[in-house]
C-alpha positions, 0 to 999 in steps of 0.5 A: 424125900422118901429115899426110894426110887420111883420104881420101888415106890411103884412096886410097893404100890402094885404089891399092895403095901401103899394104898391109892388115895392114902399113900399116893394120888393119881391125876385124872389122866393116865400120864398124869404124875403121881403125888406121894403123901411123904409123911404117910409113906414114911410111916408105912415104910416104918411099919414094914420095917418092923414086920417079919419078912414072910408078911412082906412077900407078894401073894 
């Protein structure tokens, strides 16, 4: 488990904090489920936790 809501994960992806093809994978169709790479996401969350808040803001 990632310990984050689906909306939070999607927001991280939208804001560029999670990379398609690295942290998550979309299926071939628009309504296909998203597959999350739990280990890579957890590593990224740890990196984000160490970053100053200014760098986390969407531009």
